[in-house]
C-alpha positions as CSV (number, residue, x, y, z in Angstrom):
1,M,-13.8,-22.6,-35.5
2,E,-12.0,-23.1,-38.8
3,E,-12.0,-26.9,-38.2
4,N,-15.8,-26.9,-37.7
5,Y,-16.2,-24.9,-40.9
6,K,-14.1,-27.4,-43.0
7,L,-15.9,-30.4,-41.5
8,A,-19.3,-28.8,-42.4
9,K,-18.2,-28.2,-46.0
10,W,-16.9,-31.8,-46.3
11,L,-20.2,-33.3,-45.0
12,S,-22.2,-31.1,-47.3
13,G,-20.0,-32.0,-50.3
14,E,-19.1,-28.3,-51.0
15,M,-15.3,-28.7,-50.9
16,T,-13.3,-28.1,-54.1
17,D,-10.9,-30.8,-55.2
18,E,-7.9,-28.9,-53.7
19,E,-9.7,-28.4,-50.4
20,L,-10.8,-32.1,-50.3
21,A,-7.2,-33.3,-51.0
22,A,-5.9,-31.1,-48.2
23,F,-8.6,-32.2,-45.8
24,Q,-8.0,-35.9,-46.5
25,A,-4.3,-35.4,-45.8
26,E,-5.1,-34.2,-42.2
27,P,-4.4,-36.8,-39.4
28,D,-8.0,-36.6,-38.1
29,F,-9.6,-37.4,-41.5
30,A,-9.7,-41.1,-40.9
31,V,-11.8,-40.6,-37.8
32,Y,-14.2,-38.2,-39.5
33,D,-14.5,-40.7,-42.4
34,K,-15.4,-43.6,-40.1
35,I,-18.0,-41.5,-38.3
36,K,-19.6,-40.6,-41.6
37,K,-19.8,-44.2,-42.8
38,Y,-21.2,-45.5,-39.5
39,S,-23.8,-42.8,-39.3
40,A,-24.9,-43.5,-42.8
41,D,-25.8,-47.1,-41.8
42,L,-27.9,-46.0,-38.9
43,E,-31.7,-46.4,-39.3
44,T,-34.0,-43.7,-38.0
45,P,-37.5,-44.5,-36.8
46,T,-40.5,-43.6,-39.1
47,F,-41.2,-40.0,-38.9
48,D,-44.9,-39.1,-38.4
49,E,-45.1,-35.5,-39.6
50,Q,-48.8,-35.0,-38.7
51,S,-48.3,-36.3,-35.1
52,V,-45.3,-34.0,-34.5
53,L,-47.1,-31.0,-36.0
54,S,-50.1,-31.6,-33.7
55,K,-47.8,-31.8,-30.6
56,I,-46.0,-28.6,-31.6
57,I,-49.3,-26.6,-32.1
58,A,-50.7,-27.9,-28.8
59,S,-47.6,-27.2,-26.7
60,P,-47.0,-23.7,-25.1
61,K,-44.7,-21.4,-27.0
62,K,-41.2,-21.0,-25.5
63,E,-38.5,-18.6,-26.5
64,I,-35.7,-20.5,-28.1
65,K,-32.3,-19.3,-27.4
66,T,-29.4,-20.2,-29.6
67,I,-25.8,-20.0,-28.3
68,S,-23.2,-20.1,-31.0
69,L,-19.8,-21.7,-30.6
70,T,-18.4,-18.2,-30.7
71,Q,-20.6,-17.1,-27.8
72,H,-19.7,-20.3,-25.8
73,W,-16.0,-19.5,-26.3
74,L,-16.5,-15.9,-25.2
75,F,-18.3,-17.0,-22.1
76,R,-15.4,-19.3,-21.1
77,V,-12.9,-16.4,-21.7
78,A,-15.1,-14.1,-19.6
79,A,-15.3,-16.6,-16.8
80,V,-11.5,-17.0,-16.7
81,L,-11.2,-13.2,-16.6
82,V,-13.7,-12.9,-13.8
83,V,-11.9,-15.5,-11.7
84,G,-8.5,-14.0,-12.5
85,L,-9.6,-10.5,-11.5
86,G,-11.2,-11.9,-8.3
87,L,-7.9,-13.6,-7.4
88,F,-5.9,-10.4,-8.2
89,F,-8.1,-8.2,-6.0
90,G,-8.2,-10.8,-3.3
91,V,-4.4,-11.1,-3.1
92,K,-4.1,-7.3,-3.3
93,N,-6.4,-6.8,-0.3
94,F,-4.8,-9.6,1.8
95,A,-1.3,-8.4,1.0
96,T,0.6,-5.9,3.2
97,S,0.4,-2.3,1.9
98,T,3.4,-0.1,2.5
99,E,3.6,3.7,2.4
100,T,7.0,5.5,2.6
101,A,8.4,9.0,2.8
102,Q,11.9,9.3,1.4
103,N,14.5,11.7,3.0
104,G,13.7,15.2,2.1
105,A,10.0,14.5,1.5
106,Q,6.7,14.0,3.2
107,N,3.9,11.6,2.2
108,T,0.2,12.3,2.9
109,F,-2.3,9.4,2.3
110,L,-5.7,8.0,3.4
111,L,-6.3,4.7,5.1
112,P,-9.3,2.5,4.0
113,D,-11.5,4.2,6.7
114,H,-10.4,7.7,5.4
115,S,-8.2,8.3,8.4
116,E,-5.5,10.7,7.3
117,V,-1.8,10.0,7.8
118,V,1.2,12.3,7.1
119,L,4.5,10.6,7.1
120,N,7.6,12.6,8.0
121,A,10.8,12.2,6.0
122,G,12.6,8.9,6.3
123,S,9.5,7.0,7.6
124,E,7.5,4.0,6.7
125,I,4.1,2.5,7.5
126,E,2.8,-1.0,6.8
127,Y,-0.9,-2.2,7.1
128,K,-3.4,-4.6,5.6
129,K,-6.5,-3.4,3.8
130,W,-8.5,-6.6,4.4
131,N,-11.0,-6.2,7.2
132,W,-9.5,-2.9,8.1
133,D,-12.6,-1.4,9.7
134,N,-12.5,-4.2,12.3
135,N,-8.8,-4.5,12.6
136,R,-7.2,-1.0,12.4
137,I,-3.6,-1.9,13.2
138,L,-0.5,-0.6,11.5
139,T,3.3,-0.6,12.0
140,L,5.3,2.6,12.0
141,E,9.0,3.1,11.5
142,G,9.9,6.8,11.9
143,E,7.4,9.6,12.5
144,A,3.8,10.2,11.5
145,Y,0.8,12.4,12.3
146,F,-2.6,10.8,12.4
147,K,-6.1,12.1,12.1
148,V,-8.1,9.0,13.0
149,A,-11.7,8.6,11.8
150,K,-14.1,7.4,14.5
151,G,-14.6,3.7,14.6
152,Q,-13.1,0.6,16.1
153,K,-9.8,0.7,18.1
154,F,-6.9,2.2,16.1
155,E,-3.5,0.9,17.0
156,V,0.0,2.1,16.0
157,N,2.8,-0.3,16.7
158,T,6.5,0.7,16.8
159,S,9.6,-1.2,17.8
160,L,9.6,0.8,21.1
161,G,6.0,1.1,22.1
162,K,2.3,1.0,21.1
163,V,-0.3,3.7,20.8
164,T,-4.0,3.0,20.9
165,V,-6.9,5.4,20.2
166,L,-10.6,5.4,19.0
167,G,-10.8,8.6,17.1
168,T,-8.4,11.4,17.6
169,Q,-5.3,13.4,16.3
170,F,-1.9,12.5,17.5
171,N,1.8,12.3,16.5
172,V,4.1,9.3,17.0
173,K,7.8,9.4,16.6
174,Q,10.2,6.5,16.9
175,R,13.8,7.2,16.1
176,D,16.6,4.9,17.3
177,N,16.0,4.5,21.1
178,R,13.7,7.5,21.5
179,F,9.9,7.3,21.5
180,D,7.7,10.4,21.5
181,V,3.9,10.7,21.5
182,T,1.8,13.9,21.4
183,C,-2.0,14.1,21.6
184,Y,-3.7,17.0,19.7
185,E,-7.3,15.9,20.2
186,G,-9.2,13.3,22.1
187,K,-7.4,10.7,24.3
188,V,-4.5,8.4,23.6
189,K,-3.3,5.3,25.4
190,V,0.5,4.6,25.2
191,N,2.2,1.3,26.1
192,Y,5.9,1.5,26.6
193,K,7.7,-1.5,28.0
194,D,5.7,-2.4,31.1
195,Q,4.0,1.0,31.4
196,E,0.6,2.1,30.3
197,L,-0.2,5.8,30.2
198,I,-3.1,7.9,29.1
199,I,-2.6,11.4,27.6
200,T,-5.1,13.9,26.4
201,K,-5.1,17.1,24.3
202,G,-1.9,19.1,24.6
203,M,0.0,16.4,26.5
204,S,3.2,14.7,25.3
205,I,5.3,11.9,26.6
206,A,8.8,10.8,25.6
207,F,11.2,8.0,26.5
208,E,14.8,7.5,25.6
209,N,16.9,4.4,26.5
210,G,14.1,3.4,28.9
211,Q,14.1,6.7,30.8
212,S,11.1,9.1,30.9
213,I,11.6,12.6,29.6
214,E,9.3,15.3,30.9
215,I,7.8,17.5,28.2
216,P,5.7,20.6,28.9
217,Q,2.1,20.8,27.8
218,S,1.5,22.6,24.5
219,T,-1.3,24.5,22.9
220,V,-0.3,23.9,19.2
221,Q,-2.9,22.2,17.1
222,S,-0.6,20.0,15.0
223,P,3.0,18.9,14.8
224,E,5.5,21.7,14.1
225,W,7.2,19.7,11.4
226,L,4.1,20.1,9.3
227,N,5.0,23.8,9.3
228,N,8.7,23.4,8.5
229,E,9.9,23.6,12.1
230,L,11.8,20.9,14.0
231,V,11.1,21.1,17.8
232,F,13.5,19.2,20.1
233,Y,13.2,18.5,23.9
234,Q,16.4,17.4,25.6
235,A,17.7,16.0,22.3
236,N,21.3,15.0,21.9
237,L,23.5,16.2,19.0
238,K,23.4,12.9,17.1
239,S,19.6,12.7,17.0
240,I,19.4,16.3,15.8
241,V,22.0,15.7,13.0
242,N,20.0,12.6,12.0
243,E,16.7,14.5,11.8
244,F,18.5,17.3,9.9
245,E,19.8,14.7,7.3
246,R,16.3,13.2,6.9
247,H,14.6,16.5,6.4
248,F,17.1,18.0,3.9
249,N,18.3,14.7,2.3
250,V,21.9,15.6,3.0
251,T,24.9,14.1,4.8
252,L,26.4,15.8,7.9
253,E,29.7,14.3,8.9
254,L,30.3,15.1,12.6
255,K,33.9,15.6,13.5
256,S,33.6,16.8,17.1
257,K,33.8,14.9,20.4
258,G,32.4,15.6,23.8
259,N,29.2,17.3,22.7
260,S,27.0,15.8,25.4
261,Q,24.9,19.0,25.7
262,L,21.1,18.3,25.3
263,F,19.2,20.8,23.1
264,T,15.7,22.1,23.7
265,G,14.4,24.5,21.1
266,T,13.1,25.0,17.6
267,I,15.0,25.0,14.3
268,P,13.2,26.4,11.3
269,V,13.8,24.2,8.3
270,D,12.4,26.1,5.4
271,N,15.9,27.2,4.6
272,M,18.9,24.9,4.9
273,D,21.6,27.5,5.4
274,T,19.7,29.1,8.2
275,A,19.0,25.8,9.9
276,L,22.6,24.8,9.5
277,E,23.8,28.0,11.1
278,I,21.5,27.6,14.1
279,L,22.7,24.0,14.6
280,S,26.3,24.9,14.3
281,S,26.2,28.0,16.6
282,S,24.3,26.0,19.3
283,Y,27.1,23.4,19.4
284,H,30.0,25.7,18.6
285,L,30.6,23.9,15.3
286,K,31.8,25.2,11.9
287,P,30.1,23.7,8.8
288,I,32.4,23.0,5.8
289,K,30.7,22.3,2.5
290,V,32.2,19.3,0.7
291,S,29.7,18.9,-2.0
292,K,26.1,19.9,-2.8
293,N,24.7,17.4,-0.4
294,K,27.5,16.8,2.1
295,F,28.9,19.0,5.0
296,I,31.5,18.4,7.6
297,L,30.8,19.8,11.1
298,T,34.0,20.4,13.1
299,A,34.5,22.1,16.5
300,V,35.3,25.8,16.3
301,D,38.4,25.2,18.6
302,A,39.8,22.8,16.0
303,Q,39.9,25.6,13.5
304,K,42.3,27.7,15.6
């Protein structure tokens, strides 16, 4: 813009001596000077004012739009911004979205179709927003409760099995070698290895190390962990300790051998001391506090 302004002043002869000297010192001045000389030698055809005036009066009036150099530059910047934003949102929609729940916390969020997901502690979900309504597929690591909006097939993949629904409420839990699915509304199809099973409201299925675990039918309306209760069916001590660590974000060091007893029951987890006492008494363990977030569990016999 400044260069155009200086060129206009030079052509109109409005430059001061200092400005002219500075302008002539610029590397492009020689080119400007040649253009000025050659254009001065050009001959223009005879201009018939009367004829031009008659044509103007006879022609229909049209609105004349003037676009300044500034406007032209702004349009180019705006175009670049539009393209850039388009690329940004395109990449954002095509990229994989990830939702996590850290140990000691839960994470509630909505999918693009407004299906609700609650992630339990120490869990993660990945999905893609692009074309979600026609491709409702996600990957779960850990445990999550789903309230699925009605629509196309909804699929939850885990490393142990797959759950497929249309519109329902269900819970999926995949921890180590154990896979649990509970249906709270509607109908759920579960694929585990070479098996395909259908469960309905109140039904649950579980597998561990390839073996089926029978779970009684329930009348609860949602997962117990949403109400600060951990419910276990034929769970081994290691899996209970791992769930305890995720929920309270603590470390439990187990120094006890031979605890092969399977636990079925409920542990309230709104108070860590109470939960720790129930866990310890169930397995005849004594908790020893090492630090704020670390406990050692030793066999009671070892204290004698």
